Legacy VTK file of the C-alpha trace (Angstrom):
# vtk DataFile Version 3.0
C-alpha trace
ASCII
DATASET POLYDATA
POINTS 118 float
123.631 51.304 177.101
125.925 48.662 178.347
129.526 50.107 179.214
131.359 48.012 176.362
128.833 49.121 173.523
129.919 50.320 170.229
128.088 52.679 167.950
128.391 52.048 164.100
128.251 55.019 161.907
127.841 54.192 158.130
127.987 56.478 155.173
128.785 59.723 156.557
128.217 61.737 153.444
130.661 64.598 154.485
134.314 64.322 154.220
135.179 66.592 157.280
133.392 64.167 159.453
135.464 61.380 158.717
138.320 62.796 160.260
137.000 62.750 163.919
135.379 59.378 163.276
138.519 57.577 161.770
140.345 58.926 165.090
137.878 57.555 167.350
137.246 54.239 165.607
138.339 50.784 166.464
138.597 47.413 164.618
135.044 45.921 164.143
134.246 43.341 166.909
131.080 42.311 164.709
130.053 42.540 161.114
127.142 44.954 160.978
124.739 44.354 158.018
125.383 47.363 155.858
122.444 49.475 154.891
123.936 50.915 151.666
125.236 48.490 149.130
126.344 50.646 146.272
128.559 52.457 146.327
130.187 50.866 149.109
130.015 53.138 152.026
132.465 54.148 154.643
131.714 53.015 157.999
133.129 53.629 161.614
133.009 51.716 164.846
133.447 53.889 167.755
133.340 52.728 171.507
130.114 54.333 172.881
131.548 56.357 175.751
130.509 59.699 177.158
133.981 61.079 176.258
133.741 59.967 172.571
130.245 61.249 172.112
130.903 64.552 173.694
133.867 64.897 171.400
131.763 64.224 168.291
129.253 66.618 169.756
131.756 69.403 170.415
133.263 68.727 166.958
129.812 68.985 165.182
129.111 72.264 167.144
132.462 73.706 165.601
132.119 71.998 162.192
128.485 71.593 161.469
127.317 68.952 159.304
124.103 68.898 157.248
124.293 65.226 156.914
126.182 63.326 159.528
125.442 59.617 158.676
122.732 57.399 156.783
122.687 54.558 158.914
123.744 53.685 162.670
123.714 50.995 165.014
124.704 50.250 168.532
126.081 46.697 169.530
127.229 44.945 172.653
128.712 41.459 172.753
127.673 40.619 169.238
124.285 41.629 169.822
122.575 44.780 168.170
120.832 46.988 170.818
119.693 49.737 168.615
119.351 50.170 164.703
118.431 53.401 162.851
118.307 52.920 159.018
118.121 56.215 157.018
118.595 57.975 160.161
118.174 61.273 158.408
114.617 60.613 157.875
111.500 60.029 160.166
112.386 56.302 159.802
112.045 54.374 163.031
114.741 53.530 165.400
114.506 50.063 166.557
115.797 49.333 170.107
116.302 45.759 171.638
113.807 44.857 174.128
117.014 43.901 176.357
116.937 47.628 177.099
115.082 48.617 180.052
111.811 50.388 178.912
112.180 53.089 181.536
115.388 54.000 179.716
113.956 54.054 176.436
111.187 56.014 177.639
113.646 58.699 179.137
115.677 58.715 175.932
112.384 59.340 173.912
111.556 62.134 176.189
115.025 63.626 175.835
115.068 63.886 172.124
111.329 64.924 172.160
109.826 61.936 170.683
107.560 58.971 171.356
107.974 55.441 171.419
105.658 52.278 171.184
106.376 48.640 171.675
106.049 46.621 168.827
LINES 1 119
118 0 1 2 3 4 5 6 7 8 9 10 11 12 13 14 15 16 17 18 19 20 21 22 23 24 25 26 27 28 29 30 31 32 33 34 35 36 37 38 39 40 41 42 43 44 45 46 47 48 49 50 51 52 53 54 55 56 57 58 59 60 61 62 63 64 65 66 67 68 69 70 71 72 73 74 75 76 77 78 79 80 81 82 83 84 85 86 87 88 89 90 91 92 93 94 95 96 97 98 99 100 101 102 103 104 105 106 107 108 109 110 111 112 113 114 115 116 117
């Protein structure tokens, strides 16, 4: 993902997760279409940096969460690069065609999944 990307986490579901996301969150640069309409979900815009992702991973290693978030998206420069609604299920993750296919292939391999071009 481009260096200025932001990850949007929606409807965290577990209150202890909100503390780390609130601390890392920035003011939204764009309005992401909510996946949950009622009740109004909590949401966080976190710069997608190695430091932040590692911090979230370490936090979750030490404070396990059975339900991290319902929806997540990655955006950059007002363009959605990744959208994963119902992220806790086997629902598909949509990746923009602006992301090089070799990177998508490598990502799918790392998470032990497959991908297809639609």
